[in-house]
C-alpha positions in Angstrom: 9.4 -8.9 -31.9 11.2 -7.4 -28.9 9.7 -8.2 -25.5 9.2 -5.8 -22.6 12.2 -4.4 -20.7 12.3 -3.6 -17.0 14.0 -1.0 -15.0 14.5 -0.8 -11.2 12.9 2.4 -9.7 14.4 4.7 -7.1 12.7 5.2 -3.8 11.6 8.7 -4.9 10.1 7.2 -8.2 8.3 4.6 -6.1 6.8 7.2 -3.8 5.7 9.3 -6.8 4.0 6.3 -8.4 2.3 5.4 -5.1 1.0 9.0 -4.8 -0.6 8.6 -8.2 -2.4 5.4 -7.2 -5.3 4.9 -4.8 -5.9 1.2 -4.6 -3.4 -1.3 -3.4 -3.2 -4.7 -1.6 -1.9 -5.6 1.8 -0.4 -9.1 2.2 -0.7 -10.6 5.7 -0.6 -14.1 7.2 -3.7 -15.5 8.6 -2.6 -18.5 10.7 -0.2 -20.3 8.3 -2.0 -19.1 5.1 -1.2 -15.9 3.3 -4.0 -13.4 2.4 -4.0 -10.4 0.1 -6.6 -7.8 0.9 -7.5 -4.7 -1.2 -7.3 -1.2 0.4 -7.8 2.4 -0.7 -4.7 4.1 0.6 -2.7 7.3 0.7 0.8 8.3 1.7 1.5 10.1 4.9 5.1 11.2 4.5 6.7 8.0 3.3 4.2 5.6 5.0 1.2 3.9 3.5 -2.0 4.6 5.5 -5.5 3.1 5.1 -8.8 3.0 6.9 -10.2 -0.4 7.9 -12.7 -2.2 10.1 -12.1 -4.8 12.8 -10.6 -7.9 11.2 -7.4 -9.2 9.7 -5.8 -5.9 8.8 -6.5 -4.3 12.1 -5.4 -7.4 14.0 -2.1 -7.3 12.1 -1.7 -3.7 13.1 -2.5 -4.3 16.8 0.1 -7.1 16.8 2.7 -5.1 14.9 2.9 -7.7 12.3 5.3 -7.3 9.3 3.3 -6.9 6.2 3.8 -6.3 2.5 1.9 -3.7 0.5 1.8 -3.6 -3.3 0.3 -1.1 -5.8 0.7 -1.3 -9.5 -0.6 -0.2 -12.9 -0.6 -2.2 -16.1 -1.7 -1.5 -19.7 -2.5 -4.9 -21.3 -2.4 -3.4 -24.8 1.2 -2.2 -24.5 2.3 -4.6 -21.8 3.8 -1.6 -20.0 3.3 -0.8 -16.3 4.8 -0.5 -12.9 4.7 -2.2 -9.5 5.8 -0.9 -6.1 6.3 -3.0 -3.0 6.4 -1.6 0.5 7.5 -3.8 3.4 7.1 -2.8 7.0 5.3 -3.3 10.3 1.6 -2.4 10.5 0.3 -0.4 13.4 -2.9 1.4 14.3 -2.7 5.2 14.4 -4.2 6.5 17.7 -2.3 9.7 18.1 -4.7 12.6 17.7 -2.3 14.9 15.8 -1.4 12.1 13.3 -5.1 11.3 12.9 -5.7 15.0 12.1 -3.0 14.8 9.4 -4.6 11.7 8.0 -8.0 13.5 7.9 -6.5 16.0 5.4 -5.7 13.2 2.9 -8.0 11.9 0.2 -8.6 8.6 2.0 -11.8 6.7 2.0 -12.2 3.1 3.4 -12.6 0.3 0.9 -16.0 -0.5 2.4 -18.1 2.7 2.9 -19.7 1.6 6.2 -16.4 0.6 7.8 -15.6 1.9 11.3 -12.8 4.5 11.3 -9.7 2.7 12.3 -6.5 4.0 10.6 -3.5 1.7 10.0 -0.1 2.7 8.8 2.8 0.6 7.5 6.1 1.7 9.1 8.2 1.6 6.0 11.3 -0.7 6.2 11.8 -1.1 2.5 10.4 0.3 -0.8 11.2 -1.3 -4.1 9.7 -1.0 -7.6 10.0 -1.9 -11.2 8.7 -0.3 -14.4 8.2 -2.4 -17.5 8.1 -0.9 -21.0 7.6 -2.4 -24.3 11.1 -2.5 -25.9 
């Protein structure tokens, strides 16, 4: 039986897949320990944006911390799927015109009662892989 085969995705393919997803994970460091936190997200141009409340993700944004963001999809039955990784610096969006653009996106916070802080990841690198059963 032949195992799954993988292919490296172009930036354009990665962005297309990210646009089809809605849930991802932000990886940040809390002290000297890593944390991976789920977020509902959207793309604003080529940047990941999400709403959050005060806490780890907002603190990372206020400090301009470099973070990783990952979204994926997998089908256990076929062992096929994809994964996209975005690396960049987190920052809170405060500019009124940019916030108005964010408001046009289909973007809800992970927790419904979360205050309305908006964070973006200033993209430095986007990579991705697709795995298909061979």
